[in-house]
N, C-alpha and C positions, 0 to 999 in steps of 0.2 A: 601436426603428423599423420600421414596417411596410415590408417588400420588395414586396409585392402580387405575388407570385409564385403565388398560388392560380389554377390551370386551367393553368399554362404546362406544356409538353412538354420535358422536356431528355434528350439523349442524354449521357452519362460514359463515355468510353472508359477502359480500367482501371479500371473500376469496384468492383473485387473486393476490395482493400485501401486502405490507407492513406489518403492524399488522395483517392482517388476513391470511396472506399466512405465517410468522411465527408462529402465533396459530395454523394453522393447520398442519403444518409439525411437530411441537411440539406434536399435539396431536398422531400423527403418532408415534413418537419416545416412548410415554408412553403406546403403544399398544392401542390406541383408534382406530375407525375407523371413518370416515370423511366426510361428503358432503359439498364440497364446491361450492359458487354460488357467482357470479356477471355479471357483465353485457358484459365485454370483453372476447371474445372466446380465444383470442391468450394469452392472462394474466392468463387465467384458465388453458390453456393446459401446462403453463410452470410452475405452482403449482404441475400439476399431474407430471411433467416429473421430478420435484426435489424430489418427494417423492421418486421416485426409485423404487428400488425391497422392499422397506417397505411398499410401497403404494399400492402393486399388492392384489386386492382383497376387500382393505381397505378404498380405496380413490374415491371420486367421483367430477368430476367437471360438474357444472350443467350452462349453462348461462341462467340467468333469469334477468329482469327488476322488481325491488321490488318495482317499483313505482306501479306495477299493482298488485290489491288483486288476480285477479288467477293466477298468476306466483309465488307469495308466496304460494298458495294452491298447485301448483304443485311443487313446492320445497318440502315442507312436506312430501305430498302423493309419492314423490321420493326416501326419504330416507326411508319412511314405507315400500314400496315396495322390496328396497333392502336389508335393514336391521334390517327391523321389529320392530324400535323403534328408541324413539329420547330421549337420557339420558341428551345431555347439548345443550344448544341454545346458540350461542355468535353472537349478533345484533352488527352489525359490520360496515354494507355497508352505504356508502352515507358521503359525505362531503360537506360544505355549503361554497360558494364562500365569498371571501370580498370583500367589494366596498364601495363606497359613499352612505350615505342616500339618499340622494336626487336624485341620478342618477339611482340608482338600480328598477329597474320596479317591479310590482306585481309580475310577472311570476316568477323572481328570489325568490323571498320571498316562494311564492305557490311550487314552482320545487324542491326548496331544503328541505323543509319542510315535501313535501310530501314522499321524502326517508329517512329523517334524522329520522323524530319524527314518521310520519305515517307509515315507512315500519316498523321500529322495534315494532311499538304498534301493527300490523297486525300480523306480525311473531312472536310475543309473545302470542297473542290470540289464533293462529293458533296451537301453538305446546301446548299450555296451557290445550288445550281440550285434545291431546293426552296423556300429562305427567298425567295427571288428571286420564285415565284408569290406567295408571303405577301405581300410588300413589308414585311418587318420580320424581325428574327433578332437571336441574339447568339453570337458566337462568342469563346471564349477558351479560349489555349493554354498549358496549362502547362508553360513551358522548366525554368528552374533556374539559379541562380548563378553555375554551374560556366561557363557563359558568359561570365562578366564577370570571372572570376579564374582567367587561364589557367594551368594546371599541366600537366608532363610527364607526371603518371601518371593524367590524365584527360582525353586529348587527343580521346578520340572522344565523350564526352559534353559536354565544351568545347565545341567545333566545334559538333555538333549543338544544341545548346541556343543559340547564337548566331544559326546558321541559322535558328531558329525563330523569334528577336526579330526578325529581319530582315522573314522572311516576314509575322509579325504586322503589322509595321507596312505592307507592302506590301498584302497583303490586305486591310488597312482604308482603303487607296487605291480599290481596286476593291470594298468590301464598303458604301462609302458609296453608290457608284450605285444598289445593288440596296436600300437600304434597311435593310443589316444594320450591324451595329457590332459591332467587332473589337478583343480587347484580348487581353493575354499578362499572366500572371505568373510571376516569378524564385521560386520557393521555395528558402531555404539551408537549412541542417540542421533538419531536421523528423523527429520520431521516429518512423521505420516500421521493416519488417524490414529494409527496402532500405539505411537509414542503418546499422543494426547489422550486415548483413553486408558492408558496406565501409568500416566504421569504423578496421581497420586500415590502411587505403590513407593516411587522413586524420590519425590522431591520432599526436601525438609520440610518437618510440620509449621505451617503457616506463612510459607513462600505461595506466592501467586505462580501462576504457569510460567509469565513471562521470564520471571526471577529464578524460579527452578532451572528452565531451560538454559538460561545463561550460566549458569554453575554446573551444569553437567559435563563442559569439558575447559580447559586451560586457556582455549580460545574465545572463549565468551560466549558461544552458540553452540547449535546443536547442526547437523549436518544436513544437507538436502538430497533428495534422491536420487536427483542428477548428478551428485558427485559421486554416488555410490555405484550408480549405473556407468560412468567414465571410466571408471576401474574396472567393471566387467567387460565392457566393450574393448580395452587394453588388453586384458589377459586372454580374450578371447580369438585376441588376432595375432597374425603372424610376427610382431612385435614382440609379444613376450613369449615368444619359442622354446627359451631356454628357462621358463620359469614352471616347475611341475612339482607336485607334493608339497607343495607351501599355504600356510594359512596365513592369510594378508590381515592385517587390522585396520580400519578405517574408522577411527574415532575421535580425531580431531586431539588427541592427547590423553582423552579419558580413563585410559586404562595406564597406572603407572608401573605396573610390572616389567620385568624382565621378557615374559613370555609371552607374544603378542605384541 
């Protein structure tokens, strides 16, 4: 399937690892140019290195803390300076910590929401201003199935994810006025450093890491970052031109609910 992303300009936040990295490299494969941003300098450099010759002149790694409003403005300004426009925004930066509700301090809630929710909102607002001038664009918000499956051990992330789902639908209503399509996705268990780091929170007691991951989905495995990236690339393309205001789940069937 031809996605016709050649010549498009994308910003991928949290683009140094996992889903973000796979998405950035996927855009390059499809002929798009990409600005990737994240807090970690070394991981960003690794993403640029992995891009190889295909990334020459078409990928920029920018270190940025997206909890800071000025950093968000700087990312968009840098993209415009180098590439001249922004066609696609993939909001992917940030994860929220699991933990016991009674012991997680206010600071944990505030810090994680500042990145995961307010970072998405601010970045979308900054990019929408530019996309309005162009009369076209696509914004994709990567949330997570934690918002669809409430757990006492993952209240911060779950509540932020469902807030992003709501924000996505509301932003779609606004975006349509500006010629901008907005879509959300809810990845389930995906094999990333983050999943391995937090596996003990969600794994059955006594299960090995391999056993725990097999039991996470009816398919008997966790997903790959590249599988999520493929969905993002499709949604960013004209092949998905009638998908708007949807929150699409990609989780191997791990969420049995009727919503998502």
